[in-house]
N, C-alpha and C positions, 0 to 999 in steps of 0.2 A: 504493500500500500504506500510505500515511500514516505515522504514527509507528511502526508495526510494524517498519519497516526499521532503527530505532535501538533495540537491545535495552536501552540505558540512557537512553531518552528521559525527560525530566522528566514525572512523572505529570500535572501541571497544564498542560503545554505549554511551548513554548520562549518565552523573553523576546523574541527577535527571529527573524524568518524572512526570509531573503534568497533571491531566485530570479532566474533568467535564463530566462524561458519562451521556447520556440521560437515564432516567428510563422509558423504553417503555414496557408496558404490552403486552406480546405475546398472551394473551387471549382476548384482546380488538381488535375489527376489525379496529379501526382507528389508532392503534399504533403497530400492528403486522407487521413483515417484510414480504415482498413479497416472493413468491416461488423462484423467481430468486435470490434474496438476500440470502435466506436460503441455496440454492444450492451453491452459491459462498462461503459463510462462511464455509459450511461443507467441500468443496474442500480445503479450506485454512487451517482450524483448525481441520479437522477430527472429531473424536468422542467427542471432547470437546464441540462442538456445536450441539445441538439436538433440537427437536421441540420447547421446551419452555425455552431454555437457555436465561437468561436475558442479554440484550445488555450491561449492566454494567460489566458483567463477561467477555464479549468479549473485552471490553476496558482494563480490567485488563490483559488479555492475551497479548494484543498488548503492553501495558506498560512494562510488564516483558521482552518482546522481545527487546524493544527499550533501556532498561536500561543496562548500563555497569555492569560487574561483580562488586558487592559491591555497585552498584548504589541504589538510593532511589526512590521508587515508591509511 
């Protein structure tokens, strides 16, 4: 949901974004995303998210969107 989860998010973005992404193996049946999740992610991020895109990479996409110009991820 991006910055929408913070009602008072800075309009230009955050000065720093810190995360701890889950490392979920998309080849493992217990850690792969559902078809519904995969569809939602593709709708949101387009070709940046494909079959085996690591969830940590998606966290990086979100972090770069949340960071202000010149911010630290």
